N, C-alpha and C positions, 0 to 999 in steps of 0.2 A: 160434517166437516172431515177433509178428504184424509188427513192424515189419521184420527181416529179409527175410519172405517178402513184404512188402508193396514194395519197395527190388526182388528179383527181377522181380515182374511188373510193376512201372513201369517199370523197363528195360529189360525183353525185349518188351513189347508195346510202348512206344515207339518201339525199336529197325525191329522186326515193320512199323509203321505209317510211320514215315519214310523204310527201303528199299524200300516197297513202293509200284507205281504206283498212279497215280489209278484208282479202281472196283479197287482189288487187296485180295482177300479176307485175313483174318488171321482163323486159329482158334484156339481155346483149352480144350484138354479136359485132363479134371483126372479121372483115375481111381484105385483102388487096386489092385497086385500085389501078392502076396504079404503084407508086410509093410512096402512102401513105396507114398508117396502121389506119383503118377506125373504129373508136369504136363508137355505139349507147346504149343509154341506154334508156331503154323506160320505161312510168310507167302508170297505170290506176289511175293517183291521181289530184288534182280540176283542172287542167292546167291554163294556165298563158293567162291574154288578149294580144291578138296581140300588141294593143300601148304599153303594158310595157315589152314587150320582149328582147327589148335591155338592156332597162335598168337593168333587174334584176343582169346583168355582174356589176352592181356599187358596190361600197364600201356603206356597210351598207345600200343596197336597202334589206326592205320588203316590200311585198304587202299590204295594206291593210287588203285584204280581208284573209291573210293568216298570223295575229298577234297572233291570238290563240297559234299557235303551235310554239312551242319553237323554236329559234334560233336568230344569231345573224346578219346576212345580210352580212355575209363576206366570206362562201363556196363558192358561185360562182363568187368570184370577185378573190381570191384563184385560183380557176380550172383556169378561164380566163388567168390571169398569170403564172398559171405553165405550159397551152397551148403554151401560148407565148414565153415562152423562148423555148421551142420547136422547134419555127416556124410553130408553126400549128395554125389551125382555131377550133372555136366553135359554132355554131348555134342549135337555138332550133326549134323545131316545136310542137305547141303548141293549143290544142282546150279546150276551159274551160270547166271545167266537165268531160272531156274524158281523161286528160293525156296531157302527154309532153315527146316529143323524142330530147335528146341530143346528137349530131353530132360531134365528135369530131373527125380532120383528124389529122394525123403526119406523118411529110415526112419520108420516111423510108431510112437512114443511113446505109455505110457500112464502 
């Protein structure tokens, strides 16, 4: 569903840009692994503490350290829901002060 895919991309790319410092790089890669489309969005932003990485997908969740940056806390829960509607998965790999990588796996259907 191209509408759901565009919501995934819009939310993740806008977050990557919003939470990265000026001049920081954002990378988007797309690959096919086995029978999955794998989308990776990597930023050089603030990073997410390891004990909060699961909670970031909860509706209205915002990290206290990120409250000075505009947002509603809805974007990642919308991404999670769009990914789940495609029977996919989303995970985050992140280190404080070094950035985050969001990895989405969506099954390819014929």
